[in-house]
C-alpha positions as CSV (number, residue, x, y, z in Angstrom):
1,X,6.0,37.9,-5.8
2,X,3.2,35.6,-5.2
3,X,1.3,35.6,-2.0
4,X,-0.7,32.7,-0.3
5,X,-3.7,33.9,-2.0
6,X,-2.0,34.0,-5.4
7,X,-0.8,30.6,-4.9
8,X,-4.4,29.2,-4.4
9,X,-5.6,31.3,-7.2
10,X,-3.0,29.6,-9.4
11,X,-4.2,26.4,-8.1
12,X,-7.9,27.1,-9.0
13,X,-6.8,28.4,-12.3
14,X,-5.4,24.9,-13.0
15,X,-8.4,23.1,-12.0
16,X,-10.5,25.4,-14.1
17,X,-8.3,24.4,-17.0
18,X,-6.1,27.6,-17.3
19,X,-2.3,27.4,-16.9
20,X,-0.7,30.1,-15.2
21,X,3.1,29.6,-15.0
22,X,5.1,30.8,-12.1
23,X,8.0,29.5,-9.3
24,X,5.5,29.1,-6.7
25,X,7.7,27.4,-4.2
26,X,10.4,30.1,-4.3
27,X,8.1,32.9,-4.3
28,X,6.4,31.9,-1.1
29,X,9.5,31.0,0.6
30,X,10.9,34.4,-0.5
31,X,7.7,36.0,0.8
32,X,8.3,34.3,4.2
33,X,4.9,33.0,4.4
34,X,3.5,29.5,4.1
35,X,0.3,28.4,3.0
36,X,-2.2,27.8,5.5
37,X,-4.1,24.5,5.5
38,X,-7.0,23.1,7.4
39,X,-8.1,19.3,7.2
40,X,-11.6,18.5,7.5
41,X,-12.1,14.9,8.5
42,X,-9.5,12.8,10.2
43,X,-10.0,9.3,9.1
44,X,-7.1,7.1,7.3
45,X,-6.9,9.1,4.4
46,X,-7.0,12.4,5.9
47,X,-4.6,11.6,8.5
48,X,-2.1,9.9,6.1
49,X,-2.2,11.4,2.6
50,X,-3.5,14.7,3.3
51,X,-1.8,15.0,6.7
52,X,1.3,13.4,7.7
53,X,2.7,13.0,4.2
54,X,2.0,16.8,3.5
55,X,4.1,17.9,6.6
56,X,7.0,15.5,5.7
57,X,7.3,16.5,2.1
58,X,6.3,20.2,1.9
59,X,6.3,21.6,5.6
60,X,8.8,24.3,4.1
61,X,5.8,25.8,2.4
62,X,2.7,24.9,4.2
63,X,1.5,24.7,7.7
64,X,-1.8,23.3,9.3
65,X,-3.6,25.9,11.3
66,X,-6.8,23.8,11.9
67,X,-8.1,20.3,12.1
68,X,-11.7,19.6,12.2
69,X,-13.8,16.4,13.2
70,X,-16.8,15.8,15.3
71,X,-15.3,13.0,17.2
72,X,-12.9,14.5,19.7
73,X,-10.9,11.5,20.2
74,X,-9.9,10.8,16.7
75,X,-9.2,14.6,16.6
76,X,-6.9,14.5,19.2
77,X,-5.2,11.4,17.7
78,X,-5.0,13.0,14.2
79,X,-3.2,15.9,15.7
80,X,-0.5,13.5,17.1
81,X,-0.2,11.3,14.2
82,X,-0.1,14.0,11.6
83,X,2.7,15.8,13.6
84,X,1.1,19.2,13.5
85,X,2.5,22.0,15.7
86,X,0.9,23.4,19.1
87,X,-0.6,26.3,17.2
88,X,-2.9,24.2,15.1
89,X,-6.4,24.4,16.4
90,X,-8.6,21.3,16.9
91,X,-12.1,22.1,16.3
92,X,-15.5,20.1,16.4
93,X,-17.4,23.2,14.7
94,X,-16.4,24.2,11.3
95,X,-17.6,27.8,11.6
96,X,-15.3,28.4,14.8
97,X,-12.3,27.2,12.5
98,X,-13.1,29.4,9.8
99,X,-13.7,32.6,12.2
100,X,-10.3,32.0,13.9
101,X,-8.0,30.5,11.3
102,X,-8.9,32.1,7.9
103,X,-7.3,29.3,6.1
104,X,-5.9,29.4,2.3
105,X,-7.1,25.9,1.5
106,X,-9.7,23.6,3.1
107,X,-9.0,19.9,2.4
108,X,-12.2,17.8,2.7
109,X,-11.7,14.2,3.8
110,X,-14.9,13.5,5.6
111,X,-17.6,10.8,4.7
112,X,-18.8,11.0,1.1
113,X,-22.3,12.4,1.9
114,X,-21.0,15.3,3.8
115,X,-18.3,16.8,1.4
116,X,-20.6,19.1,-0.1
117,X,-21.5,20.8,3.3
118,X,-17.7,21.7,3.9
119,X,-17.2,22.5,0.0
120,X,-20.1,24.9,0.0
121,X,-19.4,26.7,3.3
122,X,-15.5,26.9,2.6
123,X,-16.4,28.6,-0.8
124,X,-18.6,30.9,1.0
125,X,-16.1,32.0,3.4
126,X,-13.9,32.8,0.3
127,X,-11.7,29.5,0.6
128,X,-10.5,27.3,-2.0
129,X,-10.9,23.7,-1.6
130,X,-9.3,20.4,-2.3
131,X,-11.6,17.4,-1.9
132,X,-11.3,13.9,-1.9
133,X,-13.2,11.9,-4.6
134,X,-16.0,11.4,-4.8
135,X,-16.9,15.2,-5.0
136,X,-20.5,14.5,-3.4
137,X,-23.0,11.5,-3.6
138,X,-26.0,12.8,-5.5
139,X,-27.2,15.0,-8.3
140,X,-28.7,17.4,-5.8
141,X,-25.4,18.1,-3.7
142,X,-23.6,18.1,-6.9
143,X,-25.7,21.1,-8.2
144,X,-25.2,22.9,-4.8
145,X,-21.2,22.9,-5.3
146,X,-21.6,24.0,-8.9
147,X,-23.7,26.9,-8.1
148,X,-21.6,27.7,-4.9
149,X,-18.3,27.8,-7.0
150,X,-20.1,30.0,-9.7
151,X,-21.5,32.3,-6.7
152,X,-18.5,32.8,-4.6
153,X,-15.8,32.8,-7.3
154,X,-13.5,30.3,-5.7
155,X,-12.3,27.0,-7.0
156,X,-12.5,23.2,-6.2
157,X,-9.8,20.7,-7.0
158,X,-10.9,16.9,-6.8
159,X,-8.2,14.5,-5.9
160,X,-8.3,12.1,-8.9
161,X,-5.0,10.4,-8.2
162,X,-5.4,7.6,-10.6
163,X,-5.1,10.1,-13.6
164,X,-1.6,10.8,-12.4
165,X,-0.3,7.3,-12.6
166,X,2.7,6.9,-15.3
167,X,0.8,3.9,-16.3
168,X,-2.6,5.5,-16.8
169,X,-0.9,8.5,-18.6
170,X,0.7,6.4,-21.1
171,X,-2.8,4.9,-22.1
172,X,-4.0,8.5,-22.3
173,X,-1.1,9.4,-24.6
174,X,-1.5,6.4,-26.9
175,X,-5.4,7.3,-27.3
176,X,-4.8,11.1,-27.6
177,X,-2.3,10.6,-30.7
178,X,-4.6,8.3,-32.2
179,X,-2.6,4.9,-32.2
180,X,-6.1,3.1,-32.8
181,X,-7.8,5.8,-34.7
182,X,-11.2,6.9,-33.4
183,X,-12.2,5.1,-30.3
184,X,-15.6,3.3,-30.9
185,X,-16.2,1.0,-27.6
186,X,-14.6,0.5,-24.5
187,X,-14.8,-2.7,-22.3
188,X,-13.6,-2.0,-18.6
189,X,-13.6,-4.7,-15.7
190,X,-12.5,-4.1,-12.1
191,X,-12.1,-6.7,-9.4
192,X,-12.0,-6.1,-5.9
193,X,-11.0,-9.2,-3.8
194,X,-12.3,-10.5,-0.4
195,X,-9.8,-8.6,1.5
196,X,-9.9,-5.1,0.1
197,X,-13.5,-5.4,-1.5
198,X,-14.9,-6.8,1.9
199,X,-13.5,-3.9,3.8
200,X,-16.0,-1.4,2.1
201,X,-18.9,-3.7,3.5
202,X,-17.6,-3.3,7.2
203,X,-17.2,0.2,7.0
204,X,-19.4,3.2,6.5
205,X,-19.2,2.7,3.0
206,X,-21.6,-0.2,3.1
207,X,-24.6,2.2,3.7
208,X,-25.8,4.5,0.8
209,X,-26.7,7.2,2.8
210,X,-23.0,7.8,3.6
211,X,-21.1,6.6,0.4
212,X,-23.9,6.8,-2.4
213,X,-23.0,3.1,-3.1
214,X,-19.7,1.9,-4.3
215,X,-21.1,3.2,-7.9
216,X,-20.3,6.4,-6.5
217,X,-17.6,6.0,-3.8
218,X,-15.4,3.6,-5.6
219,X,-16.5,3.6,-9.3
220,X,-16.1,7.5,-9.5
221,X,-12.3,6.7,-9.9
222,X,-12.9,4.4,-12.6
223,X,-15.6,6.8,-14.5
224,X,-13.2,9.6,-14.2
225,X,-10.6,7.4,-16.1
226,X,-12.8,6.8,-18.7
227,X,-13.9,10.3,-19.1
228,X,-10.2,11.4,-19.1
229,X,-9.1,8.8,-21.6
230,X,-11.7,9.4,-24.0
231,X,-11.5,13.2,-23.7
232,X,-15.5,13.2,-23.8
233,X,-18.4,13.2,-21.5
234,X,-21.1,10.6,-20.6
235,X,-24.6,11.2,-22.3
236,X,-26.8,8.1,-21.3
237,X,-26.5,5.3,-18.5
238,X,-28.3,2.0,-18.2
239,X,-27.3,-0.4,-15.3
240,X,-27.8,-3.4,-13.3
241,X,-27.0,-4.1,-9.5
242,X,-27.6,-6.3,-6.8
243,X,-26.6,-7.3,-3.1
244,X,-26.4,-10.9,-3.0
245,X,-23.0,-11.8,-1.3
246,X,-22.5,-9.3,1.6
247,X,-25.3,-8.2,3.7
248,X,-28.2,-9.4,5.8
249,X,-27.6,-13.0,6.9
250,X,-29.9,-14.3,9.8
251,X,-27.4,-16.9,10.8
252,X,-24.9,-14.2,11.6
253,X,-25.3,-12.8,14.9
254,X,-22.1,-10.8,15.8
255,X,-22.2,-7.0,15.9
256,X,-18.4,-7.0,14.8
257,X,-15.3,-9.1,14.5
258,X,-13.9,-8.4,17.8
259,X,-17.1,-9.7,19.8
260,X,-18.1,-12.4,17.4
261,X,-18.2,-16.1,18.4
262,X,-17.3,-17.4,14.9
263,X,-13.8,-15.8,14.7
264,X,-12.3,-19.2,14.3
265,X,-14.6,-20.4,11.3
266,X,-15.4,-16.8,9.4
267,X,-13.0,-16.6,6.6
268,X,-13.9,-12.7,6.8
269,X,-12.7,-12.4,10.5
270,X,-10.6,-9.1,10.6
271,X,-8.7,-8.6,13.8
272,X,-8.5,-4.6,14.3
273,X,-6.4,-4.9,17.3
274,X,-3.5,-6.1,15.2
275,X,-3.1,-2.5,13.9
276,X,-2.1,-0.1,16.6
277,X,-3.3,3.0,14.3
278,X,-6.6,1.2,13.7
279,X,-7.2,0.3,17.4
280,X,-6.2,3.8,18.7
281,X,-7.9,5.9,16.0
282,X,-11.1,3.8,15.9
283,X,-11.7,1.6,19.0
284,X,-10.7,3.7,21.5
285,X,-13.0,6.4,20.1
286,X,-16.0,4.6,19.6
287,X,-17.6,6.0,22.7
288,X,-17.8,9.7,21.1
289,X,-19.9,8.7,18.0
290,X,-20.5,4.9,18.0
291,X,-18.7,4.2,14.8
292,X,-17.4,0.8,14.8
293,X,-14.7,0.1,12.1
294,X,-14.8,-3.7,12.3
295,X,-18.5,-4.1,11.7
296,X,-19.9,-7.6,10.7
297,X,-19.9,-7.9,6.7
298,X,-23.5,-9.5,7.1
299,X,-25.3,-7.2,9.0
300,X,-28.8,-6.1,7.8
301,X,-27.8,-2.3,7.7
302,X,-25.8,-2.7,4.2
303,X,-27.9,-1.5,1.5
304,X,-25.4,-0.9,-1.4
305,X,-24.8,-3.3,-4.1
306,X,-22.0,-5.9,-4.4
307,X,-22.2,-6.3,-8.0
308,X,-22.8,-3.9,-10.9
309,X,-22.8,-3.5,-14.6
310,X,-23.1,-0.4,-16.4
311,X,-23.6,0.6,-19.8
312,X,-22.6,4.1,-21.0
313,X,-23.0,6.2,-24.4
314,X,-20.7,9.2,-24.5
315,X,-21.6,12.3,-26.3
316,X,-19.0,11.3,-29.2
317,X,-20.9,8.1,-29.5
318,X,-18.4,5.8,-27.7
319,X,-20.3,3.0,-25.9
320,X,-18.7,1.8,-22.9
321,X,-19.4,-1.8,-20.6
322,X,-18.1,-1.4,-17.2
323,X,-18.4,-4.1,-14.4
324,X,-17.3,-3.8,-10.8
325,X,-17.0,-7.1,-8.7
326,X,-16.4,-6.9,-4.9
327,X,-15.6,-10.5,-4.1
328,X,-13.1,-11.6,-6.5
329,X,-10.4,-14.2,-5.7
330,X,-7.9,-11.5,-6.9
331,X,-7.9,-7.8,-7.2
332,X,-6.8,-5.8,-10.5
333,X,-8.4,-4.3,-13.5
334,X,-8.4,-4.9,-17.4
335,X,-9.7,-2.2,-20.0
336,X,-9.7,-2.7,-23.6
337,X,-10.1,0.3,-26.2
338,X,-11.7,-0.6,-29.9
339,X,-10.9,1.8,-32.3
340,X,-11.1,2.1,-36.2
341,X,-7.5,1.1,-36.5
342,X,-7.0,-1.4,-33.9
343,X,-7.2,-2.3,-30.4
344,X,-5.3,-1.3,-27.1
345,X,-5.5,-3.6,-23.9
346,X,-4.2,-2.4,-20.5
347,X,-4.4,-4.3,-17.1
348,X,-3.1,-4.6,-13.6
349,X,-2.5,-7.3,-11.3
350,X,-4.2,-9.9,-13.5
351,X,-2.6,-13.1,-11.8
352,X,-2.3,-15.1,-14.9
353,X,-0.4,-12.0,-16.4
354,X,1.5,-10.7,-13.4
355,X,5.1,-11.9,-12.5
356,X,5.0,-10.3,-9.0
357,X,4.4,-12.8,-5.9
358,X,2.9,-10.4,-3.4
359,X,-0.2,-11.8,-1.7
360,X,-3.5,-10.2,-2.2
361,X,-3.4,-8.5,1.1
362,X,0.3,-7.3,0.4
363,X,-0.7,-5.9,-2.9
364,X,-3.3,-3.5,-1.7
365,X,-0.8,-2.5,1.3
366,X,1.9,-1.8,-1.2
367,X,-0.4,0.2,-3.4
368,X,-1.4,2.4,-0.2
369,X,2.4,2.9,0.8
370,X,2.5,6.9,0.3
371,X,6.3,6.4,-0.6
372,X,5.6,5.3,-4.1
373,X,6.9,7.3,-7.0
374,X,10.1,5.7,-8.4
375,X,9.8,3.7,-11.5
376,X,11.0,0.1,-10.1
377,X,9.5,-2.1,-12.6
378,X,7.6,-2.0,-15.9
379,X,4.1,-3.0,-16.8
380,X,2.9,-3.7,-20.5
381,X,0.2,-2.2,-22.5
382,X,-0.9,-4.2,-25.8
383,X,-1.4,-2.4,-29.0
384,X,-2.7,-4.2,-32.1
385,X,-3.4,-2.7,-35.1
386,X,-6.0,-4.0,-37.7
387,X,-4.1,-6.2,-40.3
388,X,-0.8,-5.5,-38.3
389,X,1.3,-7.2,-35.6
390,X,0.7,-7.1,-31.9
391,X,3.1,-4.7,-30.1
392,X,3.9,-4.5,-26.5
393,X,4.8,-1.2,-24.9
394,X,6.5,-1.6,-21.6
395,X,5.8,1.3,-19.3
396,X,7.9,2.2,-16.2
397,X,5.6,1.6,-13.1
398,X,5.8,1.9,-9.4
399,X,3.2,0.1,-7.2
400,X,3.4,2.4,-4.1
401,X,1.1,5.8,-4.0
402,X,-1.6,4.1,-6.2
403,X,0.7,3.4,-9.0
404,X,2.8,6.7,-8.5
405,X,-0.1,8.9,-8.9
406,X,-0.2,10.2,-5.2
407,X,3.1,11.8,-5.3
408,X,2.7,13.4,-8.7
409,X,-0.7,14.9,-7.7
410,X,0.9,16.3,-4.3
411,X,3.7,18.0,-6.3
412,X,1.4,19.5,-8.6
413,X,-0.9,21.1,-6.0
414,X,1.9,22.2,-3.8
415,X,5.1,22.7,-5.6
416,X,4.1,23.8,-9.3
417,X,0.4,24.4,-9.6
418,X,1.1,26.4,-12.7
419,X,3.2,23.9,-14.5
420,X,2.3,23.0,-18.1
421,X,0.4,19.7,-18.2
422,X,0.0,18.1,-21.8
423,X,-2.4,15.5,-20.2
424,X,-4.5,17.8,-18.3
425,X,-4.5,15.5,-14.9
426,X,-5.6,18.3,-12.7
427,X,-9.3,17.9,-12.1
428,X,-12.1,20.6,-11.4
429,X,-15.8,20.5,-10.4
430,X,-16.9,19.7,-14.0
431,X,-14.5,16.6,-13.9
432,X,-15.8,15.7,-10.2
433,X,-19.4,16.0,-11.5
434,X,-19.2,13.8,-14.8
435,X,-17.4,11.1,-12.7
436,X,-20.1,10.9,-10.0
437,X,-23.1,11.6,-12.3
438,X,-22.4,8.2,-14.0
439,X,-22.7,6.6,-10.6
440,X,-25.6,8.5,-9.7
441,X,-27.3,7.7,-12.9
442,X,-26.4,4.1,-12.8
443,X,-28.0,4.0,-9.4
444,X,-31.2,5.3,-10.6
445,X,-31.1,3.3,-13.5
446,X,-31.0,0.2,-11.3
447,X,-33.8,1.4,-9.2
448,X,-36.1,2.4,-12.1
449,X,-35.1,0.0,-14.9
450,X,-34.8,2.8,-17.1
451,X,-31.8,4.5,-19.1
452,X,-30.8,7.7,-17.4
453,X,-30.0,11.2,-19.4
454,X,-26.9,12.7,-17.6
455,X,-28.1,16.2,-18.8
456,X,-31.2,15.7,-16.7
457,X,-29.4,15.4,-13.4
458,X,-27.8,18.9,-13.1
459,X,-27.6,21.9,-15.4
460,X,-24.4,20.4,-17.0
461,X,-25.0,19.4,-20.5
462,X,-22.6,16.8,-21.8
463,X,-20.1,17.8,-24.6
464,X,-18.6,15.6,-27.1
465,X,-15.2,16.7,-26.0
466,X,-14.2,17.5,-22.5
467,X,-14.0,21.3,-21.7
């Protein structure tokens, strides 16, 4: 009969690439014990995806024993929003939480630059970790995590939910079975619109000391998809990037949208008071740490890039061209794989190829809806063989929950961590490292004007085939 610790050992083994089968849910219920969880960081993602939804869907097998945040106001709000019971401790200090609660799993959803702090501390305390992407923000913190995992013999899961989308999994399946032969090159473009894209620049993400730039915070999603799709690891990176649309603008005098005198004329005006959750979570708690959620997009503190182009050479000699734009009229993505036997094209929310009538704001809201998971629609993937006819594969698709990926990730972690997975969706520290190191290398390349070798950043040496 599996104990709580055995459950996390199973999860850790999956993250490390070893499959251990077992009826985890039934065993835990029969054992009469629940998995003890702590949430570190009580922002939107932590409160909703790793908080409220987990209690609602898996409350019979898990319980929150602690919430940790430096902001006492947000901490109190999180406890009410998530719906934890009165026995759940509220802590401003990680060490106090560990001493008092002895959790089975620590879930890290703090600002990106602090992920490593809580990952390493948790591992040192003998606690397995599930961290939001990106795993961390630079090569030095990355090495700390790798060393800690090895030293303390615990495991880290990195929450790459995009892998779990049925649409993205279908692309993986087609590539794995050799539909277009050996892959030789990839062209991947991701467009963020002036609603979602702009939001990164008004939040803490707009400062590289917190986010590592969008090449780390946002693009780690995309780089991980490429690594996973190609079943290989990056070897060399060269990049260009600049800040030319958002950021310092001497003509703009507002500190944030609420007190700006250009409310009536600025197309980027965002009224935080329209959202009860945002207002109560952030505005009412600014006094504790000074964090302003509706910052001006044109403030001088912004020091990340708003346009990025990255060239990646993989260990198996596949060439990748990647572009991220943060102020597009529409939000979506396109990827094309060129192979020795043909070409595969996949895309999402390209307006002239899309039959949906949702607005740009509604599309993002629908994607973030945690209730996604049912296949209510189909999306096409185009396969074209050399000297052959084009073929359209219609893939079942649900928009909510990041294309249906969120619910599948949760189920794998909490319901059946030992389940066989042909496509190896679960990600560990090596996956987390290889995704962020592309972004780190791209950032270093932009700053030095030189190509960066991935193997020079940490002790990890790229493999032509993922381990």
